[in-house]
All heavy atoms as an XYZ file, in Angstrom:
831
protein
N     -40.584     -7.495     -2.264
C     -39.818     -6.381     -1.768
C     -38.358     -6.582     -2.065
O     -37.603     -5.610     -2.189
C     -40.021     -6.243     -0.303
N     -37.841     -7.795     -2.189
C     -36.459     -8.059     -2.424
C     -36.164     -8.321     -3.897
O     -35.218     -8.993     -4.238
C     -35.967     -9.230     -1.591
C     -35.943     -8.961     -0.166
O     -35.665     -7.824      0.272
O     -36.181     -9.911      0.661
N     -36.983     -7.804     -4.764
C     -36.813     -7.979     -6.197
C     -35.750     -6.988     -6.721
O     -35.848     -5.781     -6.479
C     -38.109     -7.759     -6.956
C     -39.189     -8.756     -6.452
C     -37.882     -7.912     -8.458
C     -40.523     -8.538     -7.063
N     -34.683     -7.530     -7.325
C     -33.635     -6.610     -7.813
C     -34.142     -5.757     -8.965
O     -34.950     -6.180     -9.788
C     -32.547     -7.527     -8.288
C     -33.138     -8.878     -8.333
C     -34.340     -8.907     -7.540
N     -33.705     -4.511     -8.958
C     -34.147     -3.546     -9.958
C     -32.959     -3.201    -10.827
O     -31.835     -2.953    -10.332
C     -34.680     -2.297     -9.331
C     -35.094     -1.218    -10.362
C     -35.883     -2.643     -8.439
N     -33.108     -3.166    -12.134
C     -32.041     -2.812    -13.056
C     -32.061     -1.256    -13.104
O     -33.032     -0.669    -13.458
C     -32.263     -3.378    -14.499
C     -32.232     -4.905    -14.412
C     -31.204     -2.869    -15.431
C     -32.599     -5.584    -15.705
N     -30.920     -0.639    -12.698
C     -30.888      0.838    -12.708
C     -30.872      1.427    -14.041
O     -30.369      0.792    -15.037
C     -29.616      1.150    -11.925
C     -28.770     -0.067    -12.145
C     -29.724     -1.234    -12.258
N     -31.301      2.637    -14.193
C     -31.227      3.390    -15.468
C     -29.749      3.794    -15.683
O     -28.999      4.003    -14.737
C     -32.128      4.609    -15.462
C     -33.623      4.199    -15.428
O     -33.908      3.168    -15.983
O     -34.458      5.013    -14.977
N     -29.432      3.974    -16.963
C     -27.977      4.401    -17.265
C     -27.719      5.724    -16.642
O     -26.591      5.989    -16.214
C     -27.871      4.417    -18.814
C     -26.469      4.812    -19.295
C     -25.457      3.783    -18.752
C     -26.466      4.777    -20.843
N     -28.643      6.635    -16.629
C     -28.434      7.951    -16.070
C     -28.090      7.892    -14.517
O     -27.229      8.585    -14.016
C     -29.645      8.886    -16.278
C     -29.869      9.212    -17.703
C     -31.232      9.866    -17.956
O     -32.010     10.016    -16.996
O     -31.518     10.281    -19.114
N     -28.792      6.991    -13.794
C     -28.516      6.836    -12.380
C     -27.097      6.288    -12.155
O     -26.405      6.645    -11.239
C     -29.569      5.894    -11.796
C     -30.911      6.452    -11.728
C     -31.952      5.461    -11.245
O     -31.558      4.354    -10.799
O     -33.157      5.735    -11.287
N     -26.672      5.331    -12.995
C     -25.358      4.686    -12.866
C     -24.319      5.761    -13.101
O     -23.299      5.796    -12.420
C     -25.257      3.520    -13.827
C     -23.812      3.015    -13.842
C     -26.204      2.410    -13.467
N     -24.460      6.600    -14.086
C     -23.457      7.598    -14.405
C     -23.330      8.573    -13.271
O     -22.242      9.069    -12.975
C     -23.801      8.294    -15.719
C     -23.544      7.433    -16.922
C     -23.951      8.165    -18.245
O     -24.668      9.152    -18.202
N     -23.525      7.588    -19.311
N     -24.425      8.992    -12.646
C     -24.388      9.902    -11.537
C     -23.731      9.285    -10.273
O     -23.001      9.989     -9.537
C     -25.780     10.362    -11.183
C     -26.397     11.246    -12.253
C     -27.853     11.597    -11.933
O     -28.296     11.218    -10.855
O     -28.496     12.249    -12.751
N     -23.875      8.014    -10.045
C     -23.428      7.367     -8.820
C     -21.997      6.854     -8.964
O     -21.348      6.500     -7.991
C     -24.311      6.215     -8.457
C     -25.708      6.678     -8.057
C     -26.631      5.437     -7.734
O     -26.157      4.329     -7.832
O     -27.787      5.731     -7.409
N     -21.464      6.745    -10.176
C     -20.176      6.111    -10.409
C     -19.014      7.065    -10.227
O     -18.149      7.180    -11.116
C     -20.167      5.463    -11.757
C     -19.079      4.448    -11.881
O     -18.490      4.035    -10.843
O     -18.762      4.018    -13.070
N     -18.998      7.820     -9.190
C     -17.869      8.749     -8.950
C     -16.612      8.086     -8.455
O     -15.526      8.613     -8.567
C     -18.325      9.772     -7.950
C     -19.464     10.751     -8.378
C     -19.853     11.684     -7.233
C     -19.115     11.485     -9.609
N     -16.765      6.878     -7.872
C     -15.621      6.141     -7.387
C     -14.658      5.717     -8.507
O     -13.491      5.557     -8.268
C     -16.082      4.888     -6.554
N     -15.129      5.585     -9.670
C     -14.269      5.131    -10.777
C     -13.656      6.314    -11.485
O     -12.791      6.106    -12.340
C     -15.143      4.315    -11.830
C     -15.703      3.061    -11.255
S     -14.486      1.965    -10.564
C     -13.635      1.516    -12.038
N     -13.928      7.484    -11.074
C     -13.277      8.690    -11.707
C     -12.028      9.048    -10.933
O     -11.928      8.915     -9.737
C     -14.277      9.897    -11.641
C     -15.454      9.726    -12.527
C     -16.397     10.915    -12.487
O     -16.030     11.932    -11.869
N     -17.519     10.819    -13.122
N     -11.022      9.490    -11.733
C      -9.730      9.781    -11.136
C      -9.523     11.312    -11.188
O      -9.768     11.925    -12.204
C      -8.617      9.095    -11.923
C      -7.261      9.432    -11.378
C      -8.780      7.537    -11.877
N      -9.081     11.795    -10.031
C      -8.867     13.268     -9.980
C      -7.601     13.600    -10.698
O      -6.644     12.840    -10.792
C      -8.769     13.698     -8.506
N      -7.576     14.759    -11.236
C      -6.358     15.234    -11.974
C      -5.254     15.487    -10.964
O      -5.529     16.029     -9.865
C      -6.689     16.500    -12.812
N      -3.993     15.164    -11.290
C      -2.934     15.450    -10.327
C      -2.651     16.926    -10.160
O      -2.919     17.650    -11.145
C      -1.728     14.709    -10.996
C      -2.057     14.674    -12.434
C      -3.532     14.562    -12.568
N      -2.179     17.301     -9.011
C      -1.886     18.708     -8.847
C      -0.700     19.106     -9.701
O       0.217     18.290     -9.914
C      -1.537     18.796     -7.299
C      -1.119     17.416     -6.960
C      -1.891     16.489     -7.835
N      -0.690     20.338    -10.071
C       0.433     20.843    -10.880
C       1.367     21.629     -9.921
O       0.976     22.545     -9.205
C      -0.035     21.752    -12.013
O      -0.745     22.892    -11.455
N       2.638     21.183     -9.916
C       3.625     21.794     -9.047
C       4.766     22.171     -9.911
O       5.300     21.400    -10.719
C       4.102     20.762     -7.936
C       5.205     21.376     -7.108
C       2.932     20.322     -7.119
N       5.194     23.419     -9.782
C       6.343     23.856    -10.541
C       7.629     23.605     -9.705
O       7.720     23.987     -8.572
C       6.254     25.336    -10.850
C       5.265     25.714    -11.869
C       5.337     27.160    -12.208
O       5.800     27.940    -11.442
N       4.837     27.503    -13.437
N       8.575     22.938    -10.298
C       9.910     22.718     -9.739
C      10.918     23.608    -10.399
O      11.117     23.559    -11.571
C      10.327     21.217     -9.880
C      11.680     21.025     -9.320
C       9.273     20.290     -9.276
N      11.425     24.498     -9.618
C      12.344     25.443    -10.167
C      13.699     24.901    -10.460
O      14.227     24.985    -11.565
C      12.510     26.682     -9.252
C      11.221     27.434     -9.085
O      10.338     27.377     -9.948
N      11.102     28.170     -7.990
N      14.237     24.114     -9.522
C      15.556     23.593     -9.672
C      15.788     22.472     -8.682
O      15.386     22.517     -7.548
C      16.571     24.695     -9.381
C      17.952     24.405     -9.753
C      18.901     25.551     -9.483
N      19.955     24.984     -8.704
C      20.638     25.655     -7.767
N      20.301     26.871     -7.477
N      21.569     25.080     -7.102
N      16.493     21.446     -9.135
C      16.837     20.311     -8.281
C      18.309     20.527     -7.810
O      19.169     20.788     -8.652
C      16.714     18.917     -9.011
C      17.169     17.820     -8.161
C      15.258     18.778     -9.507
N      18.505     20.440     -6.515
C      19.858     20.684     -5.995
C      20.794     19.569     -6.367
O      20.407     18.362     -6.321
C      19.824     20.872     -4.449
C      19.080     22.073     -3.938
C      19.023     22.065     -2.462
C      19.753     23.344     -4.440
N      21.979     19.882     -6.699
C      23.034     18.866     -6.966
C      23.707     18.496     -5.660
O      23.558     19.181     -4.621
C      24.022     19.418     -7.966
O      24.691     20.535     -7.358
C      23.405     19.857     -9.256
N      24.481     17.438     -5.674
C      25.282     17.078     -4.548
C      26.243     18.191     -4.140
O      26.469     18.452     -2.963
C      26.067     15.782     -4.772
C      25.233     14.529     -4.769
C      25.083     13.726     -5.899
C      24.605     14.070     -3.629
C      24.328     12.634     -5.886
C      23.840     12.989     -3.570
C      23.750     12.211     -4.696
O      22.928     11.066     -4.685
N      26.789     18.808     -5.083
C      27.749     19.980     -4.791
C      27.033     21.101     -4.056
O      27.578     21.605     -3.110
C      28.362     20.493     -6.054
C      29.272     19.460     -6.706
C      29.688     19.897     -8.106
O      29.108     20.807     -8.712
N      30.692     19.202     -8.682
N      25.838     21.412     -4.485
C      25.028     22.459     -3.795
C      24.754     21.999     -2.398
O      24.828     22.811     -1.425
C      23.766     22.748     -4.562
C      23.986     23.365     -5.909
O      25.014     23.948     -6.129
O      23.065     23.266     -6.773
N      24.370     20.798     -2.227
C      24.067     20.274     -0.833
C      25.311     20.316      0.013
O      25.224     20.610      1.190
C      23.495     18.839     -0.910
C      22.076     18.766     -1.595
C      21.723     17.266     -1.759
C      21.076     19.498     -0.772
N      26.434     19.904     -0.544
C      27.720     19.968      0.249
C      28.052     21.419      0.706
O      28.410     21.627      1.849
C      28.860     19.432     -0.583
C      28.800     17.934     -0.719
O      28.115     17.292      0.092
O      29.452     17.361     -1.633
N      27.875     22.354     -0.246
C      28.115     23.763      0.109
C      27.165     24.241      1.200
O      27.570     24.920      2.185
C      28.011     24.653     -1.115
C      29.078     24.432     -2.124
C      28.825     25.335     -3.340
C      29.803     24.971     -4.439
N      29.473     25.693     -5.684
N      25.896     23.896      1.070
C      24.922     24.282      2.098
C      25.175     23.676      3.431
O      25.005     24.309      4.496
C      23.498     23.929      1.639
C      22.983     24.775      0.527
O      23.636     25.837      0.232
O      21.981     24.438     -0.129
N      25.646     22.420      3.439
C      25.913     21.717      4.670
C      26.973     22.447      5.454
O      26.919     22.604      6.653
C      26.346     20.288      4.380
C      26.651     19.420      5.591
C      25.368     19.224      6.413
C      27.171     18.059      5.165
N      28.063     22.895      4.757
C      29.179     23.596      5.435
C      28.808     25.026      5.814
O      29.363     25.593      6.702
C      30.434     23.563      4.585
C      30.897     22.140      4.297
S      31.273     21.280      5.846
C      31.491     19.632      5.330
N      27.903     25.625      5.037
C      27.625     27.038      5.197
C      26.685     27.268      6.401
O      26.888     28.245      7.114
C      26.962     27.570      3.944
C      26.794     29.060      3.981
C      25.975     29.644      2.861
C      26.245     29.117      1.474
N      25.444     29.707      0.402
N      25.636     26.498      6.545
C      24.649     26.779      7.557
C      24.936     26.061      8.880
O      25.203     24.862      8.938
C      23.277     26.342      7.045
C      22.825     27.110      5.843
C      22.759     26.523      4.596
C      22.565     28.480      5.935
C      22.362     27.175      3.447
C      22.159     29.185      4.805
C      22.088     28.552      3.587
O      21.695     29.286      2.495
N      24.882     26.834      9.919
C      25.154     26.293     11.252
C      24.065     25.375     11.747
O      24.250     24.589     12.654
C      25.379     27.410     12.205
N      22.889     25.417     11.111
C      21.770     24.575     11.561
C      22.090     23.118     11.379
O      21.596     22.261     12.097
C      20.545     24.976     10.748
N      22.938     22.828     10.365
C      23.296     21.425     10.115
C      24.504     20.971     10.988
O      24.886     19.882     10.971
C      23.660     21.244      8.683
C      22.494     21.456      7.724
C      22.523     22.464      6.823
C      21.416     20.614      7.799
C      21.455     22.661      5.931
C      20.357     20.792      6.928
C      20.378     21.829      6.011
N      25.024     21.929     11.767
C      26.172     21.602     12.603
C      25.759     20.987     13.935
O      26.609     20.370     14.603
C      27.006     22.862     12.804
C      27.434     23.551     11.569
C      28.706     22.889     10.954
O      29.506     22.387     11.683
N      28.776     22.962      9.661
N      24.568     21.143     14.377
C      24.084     20.545     15.633
C      22.749     19.863     15.397
O      21.980     20.201     14.512
C      23.907     21.613     16.708
O      22.958     22.541     16.291
C      25.232     22.276     17.016
N      22.496     18.838     16.218
C      21.268     18.120     16.174
C      20.490     18.431     17.441
O      21.028     18.127     18.551
C      21.524     16.653     16.012
C      20.295     15.675     15.973
C      19.498     16.031     14.673
C      20.725     14.261     15.924
N      19.247     18.902     17.344
C      18.419     19.241     18.519
C      19.135     20.266     19.412
O      18.878     20.377     20.606
C      18.088     18.036     19.315
C      17.161     17.113     18.537
O      16.412     17.624     17.668
O      17.133     15.885     18.832
N      20.100     21.069     18.892
C      20.802     22.042     19.702
C      21.748     21.477     20.701
O      22.313     22.163     21.484
N      21.873     20.095     20.736
C      22.680     19.469     21.770
C      23.866     18.682     21.225
O      24.927     18.735     21.680
C      21.845     18.571     22.652
C      20.773     19.252     23.410
C      19.871     18.295     24.191
O      20.185     17.116     24.224
O      18.840     18.747     24.680
N      23.598     17.949     20.141
C      24.620     17.031     19.616
C      25.389     17.755     18.532
O      24.839     18.297     17.536
C      23.923     15.795     19.026
C      25.035     14.834     18.422
C      23.081     15.052     20.061
N      26.756     17.827     18.694
C      27.597     18.494     17.768
C      27.903     17.585     16.591
O      28.454     16.534     16.777
C      28.904     18.955     18.500
C      29.769     19.821     17.643
O      29.259     20.318     16.611
O      30.950     19.999     17.983
N      27.561     18.057     15.398
C      27.786     17.208     14.190
C      29.013     17.725     13.396
O      29.220     17.250     12.274
C      26.533     17.256     13.303
C      25.266     16.640     13.938
C      24.115     16.803     12.990
C      25.487     15.180     14.242
N      29.772     18.649     13.909
C      30.878     19.168     13.149
C      31.888     18.077     12.771
O      32.396     18.079     11.656
C      31.591     20.279     13.934
C      30.685     21.514     14.089
C      31.394     22.518     14.925
C      30.404     23.716     15.196
N      30.914     24.614     16.268
N      32.176     17.203     13.727
C      33.136     16.134     13.368
C      32.618     15.228     12.275
O      33.346     14.804     11.388
C      33.431     15.277     14.627
C      34.210     15.986     15.724
C      34.347     15.120     16.921
C      35.620     16.310     15.218
N      31.288     14.916     12.320
C      30.723     14.062     11.296
C      30.801     14.756      9.947
O      31.123     14.124      8.918
C      29.245     13.773     11.617
C      28.487     12.978     10.606
C      29.135     11.591     10.370
C      27.051     12.839     11.038
N      30.429     16.040      9.872
C      30.448     16.729      8.524
C      31.835     16.871      7.996
O      32.014     16.987      6.826
C      29.804     18.141      8.694
O      30.489     18.883      9.689
C      28.304     18.026      9.062
N      32.885     16.843      8.824
C      34.244     16.920      8.342
C      34.697     15.622      7.715
O      35.523     15.667      6.798
C      35.190     17.274      9.525
C      35.069     18.718      9.968
C      36.027     19.039     11.063
C      35.831     20.428     11.609
N      36.743     20.671     12.766
N      34.191     14.493      8.144
C      34.681     13.225      7.671
C      33.657     12.621      6.616
O      33.885     11.414      6.263
C      34.937     12.252      8.773
C      36.094     12.740      9.625
C      33.742     11.979      9.562
N      32.585     13.300      6.244
C      31.723     12.737      5.281
C      32.519     12.533      3.934
O      33.306     13.374      3.561
C      30.521     13.665      5.043
C      29.484     13.684      6.106
C      28.402     14.748      5.818
C      28.828     12.356      6.320
N      32.202     11.402      3.294
C      32.915     11.139      2.046
C      32.372     12.025      0.919
O      31.161     12.230      0.844
C      32.691      9.634      1.648
N      33.247     12.503      0.059
C      32.828     13.303     -1.043
C      32.004     12.465     -2.075
O      32.096     11.269     -2.096
C      34.036     13.866     -1.657
C      35.153     13.074     -1.092
C      34.654     12.409      0.141
N      31.263     13.179     -2.897
C      30.389     12.500     -3.825
C      31.129     11.572     -4.805
O      30.700     10.455     -5.070
C      29.603     13.534     -4.645
C      28.766     12.977     -5.711
C      28.290     13.986     -6.698
O      28.554     15.181     -6.532
O      27.581     13.587     -7.638
N      32.230     12.012     -5.330
C      32.972     11.237     -6.307
C      33.468      9.893     -5.746
O      33.674      8.956     -6.479
C      34.154     12.041     -6.917
C      35.275     12.323     -5.974
N      35.254     13.413     -5.170
C      36.406     11.646     -5.725
C      36.365     13.434     -4.466
N      37.080     12.377     -4.725
N      33.641      9.804     -4.416
C      34.004      8.546     -3.808
C      32.848      7.560     -3.653
O      33.037      6.380     -3.546
C      34.673      8.780     -2.460
C      36.039      9.451     -2.556
C      36.710      9.632     -1.191
O      36.107      9.097     -0.186
O      37.723     10.309     -1.074
N      31.675      8.135     -3.618
C      30.431      7.334     -3.407
C      29.783      6.834     -4.682
O      29.089      5.883     -4.651
C      29.406      8.083     -2.589
C      29.910      8.570     -1.234
C      28.831      9.419     -0.588
C      30.237      7.408     -0.341
N      30.065      7.546     -5.761
C      29.477      7.187     -7.085
C      29.985      5.824     -7.533
O      31.221      5.564     -7.539
C      29.715      8.230     -8.129
C      29.082      9.503     -7.932
C      27.693      9.430     -8.452
N      26.996     10.675     -8.311
C      25.779     10.818     -8.660
N      25.084      9.838     -9.171
N      25.149     11.953     -8.444
N      29.124      4.928     -7.978
C      29.486      3.643     -8.542
C      28.741      3.509     -9.855
O      27.611      3.955    -10.031
C      29.152      2.517     -7.628
C      29.920      2.533     -6.353
C      29.531      1.297     -5.472
O      28.581      0.551     -5.833
O      30.096      1.116     -4.411
N      29.388      2.837    -10.810
C      28.721      2.515    -12.087
C      27.668      1.481    -11.797
O      27.804      0.577    -10.990
C      29.681      2.026    -13.074
C      30.756      3.126    -13.481
O      30.378      4.285    -13.428
O      31.845      2.730    -13.838
N      26.547      1.550    -12.588
C      25.490      0.563    -12.454
C      25.991     -0.718    -13.108
O      26.466     -0.716    -14.241
C      24.244      1.057    -13.148
C      23.560      2.183    -12.386
O      23.828      2.316    -11.140
O      22.801      2.976    -12.997
N      25.878     -1.818    -12.365
C      26.264     -3.112    -12.922
C      25.071     -4.013    -12.833
O      24.431     -4.174    -11.807
C      27.425     -3.700    -12.035
C      27.874     -5.050    -12.524
C      28.604     -2.712    -12.035
N      24.753     -4.637    -13.966
C      23.637     -5.552    -13.938
C      24.065     -6.879    -13.325
O      25.186     -7.353    -13.540
C      23.056     -5.784    -15.330
O      24.081     -6.365    -16.196
N      23.153     -7.478    -12.560
C      23.434     -8.751    -11.890
C      22.775     -9.863    -12.619
O      21.574     -9.783    -12.981
C      22.970     -8.720    -10.424
C      23.793     -7.775     -9.592
C      24.758     -6.956     -9.923
C      23.583     -7.649     -8.154
N      25.255     -6.310     -8.803
C      24.561     -6.731     -7.711
C      22.821     -8.252     -7.212
C      24.714     -6.380     -6.389
C      22.896     -7.884     -5.916
C      23.834     -6.959     -5.497
N      23.410    -10.968    -12.787
C      22.862    -12.141    -13.420
C      22.844    -13.209    -12.306
O      23.888    -13.583    -11.732
C      23.703    -12.594    -14.586
C      23.135    -13.857    -15.214
O      21.867    -14.084    -15.181
O      23.951    -14.606    -15.763
N      21.660    -13.728    -11.965
C      21.536    -14.677    -10.884
C      22.402    -15.893    -11.025
O      23.078    -16.305    -10.116
C      20.059    -15.061    -10.715
C      19.853    -16.236     -9.802
C      19.586    -17.503    -10.077
C      20.042    -16.222     -8.354
N      19.510    -18.323     -9.022
C      19.827    -17.529     -7.918
C      20.382    -15.246     -7.446
C      19.901    -17.873     -6.586
C      20.457    -15.620     -6.131
C      20.221    -16.905     -5.700
N      22.417    -16.456    -12.169
C      23.172    -17.656    -12.427
C      24.683    -17.401    -12.232
O      25.398    -18.185    -11.576
C      22.987    -18.243    -13.821
C      21.578    -18.730    -14.009
O      20.960    -19.186    -13.002
O      21.012    -18.606    -15.131
N      25.150    -16.264    -12.733
C      26.571    -15.918    -12.557
C      26.910    -15.698    -11.088
O      27.943    -16.158    -10.600
C      26.863    -14.666    -13.423
C      28.276    -14.186    -13.265
N      29.364    -14.821    -13.801
C      28.810    -13.129    -12.588
C      30.452    -14.220    -13.517
N      30.135    -13.138    -12.758
N      26.114    -14.940    -10.372
C      26.324    -14.685     -8.966
C      26.318    -16.010     -8.134
O      27.167    -16.178     -7.264
C      25.290    -13.695     -8.374
C      25.460    -12.249     -8.750
C      24.257    -11.464     -8.227
C      26.741    -11.706     -8.120
N      25.313    -16.819     -8.377
C      25.259    -18.068     -7.657
C      26.481    -18.905     -7.894
O      27.066    -19.459     -6.984
C      23.996    -18.845     -8.081
C      23.819    -20.100     -7.326
C      23.301    -20.103     -6.059
C      24.105    -21.318     -7.900
C      23.096    -21.261     -5.362
C      23.934    -22.522     -7.182
C      23.456    -22.510     -5.909
N      26.958    -18.982     -9.150
C      28.114    -19.813     -9.453
C      29.386    -19.215     -8.784
O      30.206    -19.961     -8.219
C      28.342    -19.831    -11.015
O      27.135    -20.356    -11.583
C      29.543    -20.678    -11.336
N      29.486    -17.903     -8.829
C      30.653    -17.213     -8.197
C      30.699    -17.425     -6.685
O      31.736    -17.813     -6.163
C      30.563    -15.746     -8.529
C      31.788    -14.924     -8.043
C      31.667    -13.498     -8.474
O      31.001    -13.128     -9.450
O      32.200    -12.616     -7.680
N      29.544    -17.298     -6.054
C      29.551    -17.450     -4.568
C      29.744    -18.900     -4.218
O      30.458    -19.213     -3.263
C      28.174    -16.924     -4.040
C      27.989    -17.296     -2.525
C      28.089    -15.443     -4.212
N      29.114    -19.808     -4.939
C      29.358    -21.222     -4.650
C      30.769    -21.647     -4.854
O      31.332    -22.380     -4.015
C      28.470    -22.096     -5.651
O      27.172    -21.807     -5.453
N      31.423    -21.117     -5.878
C      32.852    -21.404     -6.131
C      33.724    -20.913     -4.962
O      34.601    -21.578     -4.483
C      33.293    -20.747     -7.434
O      34.663    -20.975     -7.608
N      33.425    -19.682     -4.493
C      34.239    -19.140     -3.356
C      33.999    -19.925     -2.104
O      34.966    -20.166     -1.399
C      33.827    -17.669     -3.125
C      34.354    -16.747     -4.219
C      33.896    -15.299     -3.970
O      33.509    -14.962     -2.838
O      34.030    -14.501     -4.951
N      32.770    -20.385     -1.826
C      32.530    -21.153     -0.644
C      33.223    -22.530     -0.735
O      33.772    -22.996      0.251
C      31.012    -21.392     -0.501
C      30.214    -20.117     -0.030
C      28.764    -20.397     -0.043
C      30.629    -19.685      1.340
N      33.203    -23.163     -1.888
C      33.891    -24.436     -2.000
C      35.384    -24.282     -1.847
O      36.050    -25.092     -1.189
C      33.533    -25.073     -3.429
C      34.424    -26.246     -3.718
C      32.058    -25.454     -3.409
N      35.923    -23.163     -2.381
C      37.353    -22.927     -2.249
C      37.735    -22.733     -0.777
O      38.713    -23.301     -0.332
C      37.766    -21.690     -3.077
O      37.418    -21.899     -4.469
C      39.233    -21.421     -2.981
N      36.944    -21.938     -0.076
C      37.213    -21.731      1.303
C      37.081    -23.015      2.112
O      37.847    -23.335      3.056
C      36.239    -20.697      1.892
C      36.533    -19.281      1.443
C      35.506    -18.302      2.040
O      34.688    -18.665      2.860
O      35.502    -17.072      1.595
N      36.120    -23.872      1.744
C      35.881    -25.123      2.472
C      37.073    -26.021      2.232
O      37.603    -26.680      3.129
C      34.596    -25.751      1.952
C      34.223    -27.025      2.774
C      33.725    -27.065      4.010
C      34.393    -28.357      2.287
N      33.525    -28.356      4.383
C      33.943    -29.184      3.308
C      34.881    -28.896      1.161
C      33.994    -30.558      3.237
C      34.919    -30.259      0.988
C      34.479    -31.083      2.044
N      37.608    -26.110      0.971
C      38.775    -26.894      0.603
C      40.022    -26.457      1.397
O      40.757    -27.279      1.871
C      39.032    -26.912     -0.908
C      38.004    -27.704     -1.641
O      37.277    -28.479     -1.060
O      37.885    -27.469     -2.891
N      40.197    -25.130      1.509
C      41.362    -24.601      2.234
C      41.260    -24.957      3.690
O      42.237    -25.361      4.344
C      41.459    -23.046      2.012
C      42.445    -22.456      3.014
C      41.825    -22.710      0.603
N      40.083    -24.856      4.259
C      39.799    -25.250      5.648
C      40.099    -26.715      5.880
O      40.660    -27.118      6.868
N      39.674    -27.533      4.929
C      39.895    -28.988      5.081
C      41.399    -29.311      5.006
O      41.857    -30.172      5.762
C      39.128    -29.771      3.981
C      37.662    -29.748      4.131
C      37.209    -30.618      5.340
O      37.916    -31.510      5.794
N      36.098    -30.253      5.883
N      42.134    -28.684      4.089
C      43.537    -28.976      3.965
C      44.331    -28.504      5.167
O      45.320    -29.138      5.610
C      44.124    -28.325      2.675
O      44.060    -26.917      2.749
N      43.911    -27.373      5.817
C      44.580    -26.932      7.014
C      44.285    -27.860      8.173
O      45.196    -28.084      8.989
C      44.052    -25.489      7.335
C      44.546    -24.399      6.421
C      44.006    -23.032      6.760
O      43.095    -22.935      7.691
O      44.398    -22.107      6.091
N      43.166    -28.450      8.232
C      42.852    -29.438      9.310
C      43.667    -30.693      9.140
O      44.089    -31.260     10.119
C      41.369    -29.779      9.297
C      40.446    -28.691      9.849
C      39.049    -29.121      9.988
N      38.191    -27.976      9.843
C      36.959    -28.017      9.426
N      36.426    -29.148      9.086
N      36.231    -26.886      9.300
N      43.856    -31.069      7.923
C      44.614    -32.308      7.657
C      46.149    -32.106      8.003
O      46.820    -33.015      8.405
C      44.506    -32.695      6.176
C      43.098    -33.224      5.872
C      42.953    -33.498      4.419
O      43.896    -33.331      3.580
O      41.798    -33.940      3.974
N      46.622    -30.872      7.835
C      48.015    -30.578      8.141
C      48.208    -30.512      9.597
O      48.940    -30.934     10.279
C      48.447    -29.248      7.481
C      48.505    -29.364      5.999
O      48.562    -30.499      5.472
O      48.466    -28.296      5.315
């Protein structure tokens, strides 16, 4: 009764639905909003001026930093260079601390 049976190829093809991948849904994206569009919308709509109808966010929206102040150039990091730089700064601080204690 416990003798394993080799399945037919047709049975395997019918049962092997787990290995099939569904096609991704197709979604049309009309337009991606820019930071400028988001900034304009933030100031225009009163819905963003309060949180849960209780917390006033007007002060926060007035002091939010503009996009050009937040943008930074991508800089690649090199582990060896960073480690050497941080180690050097720590040793310099330690030497300054030691010389101040001696004085």
